[in-house]
N, C-alpha and C positions, 0 to 999 in steps of 0.2 A: 525510505519512502515506503513508506509503507503505510501506506495507509491501509494501520492496520486498517482504509477502511476500504462477496466478490469485489467490487470497486470501492464502495464506501460501507462503513459498518451498518449492519442490520440487526437491531435488538430482537431478542426473543420475547415472546409474550411471557411476562414474568409470572412465576408461580405465585408471587405475593398478590397478584391482581385479583385472585379469586378468594372468596371468603373461606376461612379455615374450615376443614371438614369437622363435623361433630361426630364423636365416636360413641361406642356403646361400652358397657362394662367389659365385654370381651376384648375390646380394643385396648383397654388399659392393661389387660393381663398379658397380651401377646404382642411382641415386637416382630419385625421381619425375620430376625435370626431364629427366634423361638418357634415361629410358625412354619419354618421351612419344611419340616417333616410331617406336619399335621395334614389330615385329609381335608379336601376342599370344604366339606360341610362344617368343619370346625373353625376354619380360618376366618377371621373378621377382616373383610376387605378394607374397612376404614383404617384399621391399624396398619395394614400394609401401605395404604395410601399415605398416611402420615409419615411412616418410616421412609418411603421413597422420596417424599417431599423434603424431609430433613436432609437426606443424603444430597439431593440436588442443591438445596440452599447452602450447604456447606462445601460444595464443590466436588463431592465424591460422585462423579457422574456415572462411572461404570457400575457402582453399587446402586445408584438410582435407577439406571436402566434395568438391571437385573430384578430389582424390586417391583418396578412398574410392569415389567414383562410377566412376572409371576402373577401380579394382580389381574392383568387383562386376560390371562389364561383362565383364571377363576371367574372373572366378571368381564366378558368380552364386550358388554354394553356400557362399560364405565367410560363415558366420554371424556371426563376430566383427566382420568389416568392416561387415556390414549393421547390426549393433547400434550400433557406434561411429559410423556414418554417421547413424543416428537421433539419437544424442546430440548430434552437431554441428548437425544441422538444428534440434533442439529449442532449443539455445543461440542459434540465429539466429531463433527464433520462427517457424520454418517447420514448424509442428506437424503439419499434415496429411501433409506429406511424411515427417516423422519417424515418425508412426504407421504409415504404409505400410511403412517400412523395418524397424521393429520386428516387424511382422507377417510380413514376408518372412523375417526371421531365425528366427522361430518355426516357419515352414513348413519351413525347412531343418533346424532343431534345436529340436524342441518343448520340450526341457528346458533351453533357454538361460535361465539365471537372470536375467541383466541385461536381456535383451530382454523378459522377462515384466514386470519392474519398469518398464522404459521405456514399454512399451505402457500399463501402468496409469497412469503419469504423464500420458500424452497423453489417455487417457480422462477422467481427472480434469479436465484443462485444458478439455476440450470439454463438461464438465458431465454426463458419463455416469457418475455417481457410483457407482451400484450395480455397474456393470461394472468400474469401477476398483477398488472394494473387493474384488471377486472376483479381480481380477488380482493384487493384492498378496497375497491369501490363497494364490493358486496359487504365487507365488514363495516364500512362507513354507512351503508344503508341501514344497518342494524343500530349503529350508534355513531352519530355524526361527530361526537367529541372523543372518539377513540384515538388517542394521541399516537399510539404505535402504528396504526394504519396510515395516519397522515405522514408520519416520518417514512414509513415504508413506501408509500406512494411517491414521496419525493425522491427516494433512492431509485425507484424504477424509472421515473422521469429523467433523472440524471443519466441512467444507463441507456435511455432512448435519445440522449443528447438534447433534451428539452429542459435546459437549465433554468430558464426563467419561470417556467411552470413549476419546476422542482422547488425553486426558492419560495414560491407562494405556498407550497405544501408545508415546507419547514416553518414558515411564519405562522401558518394556521396551527400547526402542532404547538408552537410556543404561545399562541394566544390561549390555548387550553392549559398548557403546563409550561409556564415561562422558563423554568429552570431545566427543562428536559435536555440532558446532555447531548444525546445523539442529534436531535434536531438543531441545537445550537452549533455543534461542530460541523454538521453537514451544511448548514447555512453558510458557514465560513468557506467550505470547499466550493460551493456554488458561486459565492461572491468573488473568490479569488479567480475562478475560471472565467468570470465575466469581467475581470479587471478592476473590481471594486476592492482595492487593497486596504482602504482606510478602515472599513468595518471587517473586511475579510480576515486580516491578521488577528484582530481582537477575538473573533469567533474561533479562529484556528487554535487559540490557546485552550479552548474547551476540550481538546483532545485528552487532556490530563484527567478529565472526569470520566472517561470511558475505561472499562475494565482492561482492555488490551494495553492502553497507555499507562493507566494507573499502576499496573504491575511493573512498568519499566521506569517509573519515576525514581529518581535518585534520592536517597534519604539523607541529603546533606543537612547538617545543622546550620550552616551559613545561609543567609537570606538570598532569595532570588533577585537578580538584577533585572530591572525593566527599563533601562535607559536613563535612570536618574543621574543627575550630576554627582560625581563622586570626587572626594579629595584626591588630588594628584598622588600617584604612587600606590594607591590601594590595588590589591590584586583581585582579578576576576578570573574564575575558571569558566572557560567556554568548552562545552562538551558535546561531541557528536551524539546524536540520539537515534538516527534512523539508518538508511542504507549508505553505501559508498557514494552514490550519485548525489545524495542530499548533502553530504559533507563537502564534496567537490563544488557543488553549486553555491553553498552558503559560506564557505571559508573566505569569500571575498569581504565579509564583514569584519574579519579579525583585525586587519590593519586600521580600520576605521574606529574600532573600539580602543585600540592602542592610542590612536590620535587624540582621544578624549583624555589622555593622561593616566589611563589605567594600565597596570602591568598585567599582561595576558598570559595565563597558563592555558594551553590548548590540548585537550584530550581527544585523540583520534583512534580509529580502528587500526590494529597492527598492520594491515596490508597497505595503509596509506601513510605510514610514518615516514618511510624513505622519501616519498614524493613531497611531503609537506614540511620537511625539516628546514627548508630555506624560506618559508612563507614569511613575508615582512610582518613585523609587529608582534611576533611570538617571543616572549621572554623565556618560556619553558614549554617544550613539546613533550607530552607524555602519551603512552599507549594505554588504551583501556585495559584495566586489570592491574596495572602497575600502581605502586603507592603514589598518592597525590601529595604535592607540596602544600604548604599552608596557603589559604586564600581567604578573602574577606566576603566575596559575593560570588554567585555563579549564575550561568544562563545557558539553557539548552540551545544548540545551534539554530534550530528552526524558530526559536523565539526572537532571534536577533532582528528580523525584519520589522516586527512589531516594536521592539525596543528602540529601533532606530527610525521609527515612523516612516517606513518605506512606502512610497506611492508609486503608481504606474510610471510616472514621469521622473521618478528619483531613484530608480534601481541603480545601485552603485556598480560601475563596470568592474570587471576582473582586471585590476591594475595593481601591479604588473601581472601579466599572464603567468600561469604556472609554467615552470621551466623544468626540463629534464636534466638529469646529471650528464654533463658534457662527456665524461669518460664513457658512460654507458651508451650515449648517442653514437660515439665513434665506434664502439664495439658492434653495435647493430648495423652501422653503415658497412662495416667490413663483412658482417654476416650476410647481409642482403646482396652484396656484390655490385657489379656495375649496373648503373641505371640505364635501362633501354627506353623506357617510356614512363608515363605517369604511374605512380604507385598509390593504390587505394586500399585502405584497411576496411575490413568487413566484420561486423558483429551482429549476429542475428538472434541470439538467445540470451535472455536475461536470467536472473535468479529464479529457478523453478519454484521456490517457496513463496514468491511474491503472489499476492492475491489475484492480481490481474495478468499474470504471466501468460495464461492461455490466450489472451487477446493481444498482448503486446509483442510476443515472440513469433518468429516465422521459421518454418522448416526450410533448411538450406536448399532443398530441391526447388522450392518456389522462387529462389533468387537466381537460379541458373541463367535466365535471360540476361542478367546484368554482366555475366562473366564473359560474354563474347565481345564486350567493348574493347577498344584499343587501349588497354591498360593492364598492369600487373596487379593482381589482388593478393592481399595478405590477410589470413584469418587472425583476428584479435581475440578469439575465444580461448580462454585459458584451458578449457576442457571442451572438446567437441562432443555434443550429445550423441548417445549411441545410435539414435535414429538417423543421424546425419553423416555417419562414417562412410556408409556405402555411397551416398550421393557425392561426398567430398572426393572419393577415389575417382569418380567419373568427371571431375572438374579440374583438369590439369592446370588451368590458369589461376587456381587458388592455392596459395602456398600456406601450409599449416605450420606455424611457429609457436602456437599457443603453449606447447609443452615446455617452452623455454622462458615463459613469463611467470616469475615467482611472485611478484607483487606489482603494485601500480607504478613504481619507479621504473620497472622494466618495460611495462606497457607504454609509459610516457616516452621512454627513449626510443622505442620502436615507432610510435606515432610521429615523433620528431623527424623521422626519416621518410615519412609519407607525404603525399600531396594533399590528402584529404581522407575522410572516413565516412562510410555509409553504415548506419547502425539503427537498430530499433531503440526504443526508449530504455536505455540501460546505462550503467555507470561509464562505459566506454565513450558514449556520446558526450557526457558531461566532461570527461577528461579531455577529449580532443578539442571541444569548444573552449574549455577553460585555458587551454594552451594557445588559443587563437587560431587553431587549424580549421580549415573548411570542414564542416560536418553536416551531412544530410541525414535527417532523422525520419524514419518511417513510423507513423503514428496510427494507432487503432482508431476506429470510429469515435469512441469515447476516450479521449486522451486524458492524461493526468492534469490536475488543475494548473500546474505550472506552465503548460503550453497554451492555456486559455482557449479561446474558441475561434475557429475559422482562419486564423492567421497562418501565413506561410513563413513568417519570421518570428523572432522572439526577442524581447528587450533584455533578456538575461544574457544572451550570447550573440553578438553581432555577426559572427562567422557561421552561424547555424541557419539551415534552411529546413523547413518542415514540409513533409509530404504526408497528407492525411488520407485515410480511407474515406470513401464516399458512402459506404454502407458497411454495416457490421460484418466483420469476418472476410471481407473481399479485398485481398491484397493484389489481385491481378492488375487492376488499373493503376494502383500505386507504383508497382514495379515497372509498369509500362512508362509512367511519367518519369521515373528515375532513369530508366534506360534512355529515354529521349533526351533528357538533360545531359546525360553522359555523352551522347552523340554530339550534342551542340557544343559542349565545353566540358573538359575534364577539370571541373572546379575552377 
């Protein structure tokens, strides 16, 4: 889940959008390496500019940054170099520095279109959304057909939970550049969020046109399967492409592909192998990185909803539900000891490398009001974040067993001994709900597309209940509602 897209992908203002710089005779004689030791009055800035631009275009971002920085020391009023330095810094996730460079470019040339757009990108990354929206509008005031600003405006509107307006911005971008990959993919996210699965899945396939996903595309010689009728007995490789939660959510399609007469080879992440070994319809289960058996066609797991023409009213149920190993379930029952009252699992921290983790995860101290409920709580965190170790020590009603969870088969066996799970939007929530366990999920103001808009339930998991933020970053009312629900009924 990754979307790779902060929340959705934001393209940089491309270096190629600007006309190539014209050099002088000195520019042809001196490259960046050759000019490093020359005094400023000898160095040709345009040669440095072309050198930096070439580094950036070829993906050598650190070299590009060094070259651009040398140039702006020599020519601090070189607005294009300042802008492109901002682009390279942003690509390196050095966003505070990038913002400073865009602002310098605008001080030199207030009408610099790309710098206005780049600055708005950074403001969006820092959550300064109203300022970002104004920044995109200022770029569009200069050029109403500037496609990157329309796409960025859509991203900001999505981050403001204004999905319908965002959709219109993405459509406007495509009216200017129909094949714009970001605008097409982001349109798909907006449509899926709004429940428009028919076109949403088609647009979601445009993820493979984006650099983040293009670099993860599998280089199989065999053709991609898109739901076509296949002769019985042909072998299809279904392969996990994103996070653990995505694999758990979409493995429901595997038995349905097998029911079409295809022999299914299912490739999964190592941590999920033990859990998914008994999944119906799998002829061969392999772990990512292991040698693959022969196959005729392949399909990434998140392309299956499109291949199977899934609509909002035809989401296949998780049948049968994922089941834990009975032997491990019994071991965990013994480990937990005598049941005194309801047992509730708790997961509050997702993968810290996820783009939206800052918004979706919660510090354990904020969840303390839940732990005075009449229940026994069990941590489902495989590793407790350093910031939460001290708060955990002050919560005697929270039992930490995460160190004993080696993979998802262990977590599933522990969950099987619980009455329910309370979690943020992370793989543990998918696991519990895929097992048919009651699961309450705490969602940020702008939730991932799969949870759609405003709903307290989800067609993906009948046993799941959604508790949404009413304002960005404000978990207090959410936790209050969860605590009230616990008081009314422990699941």
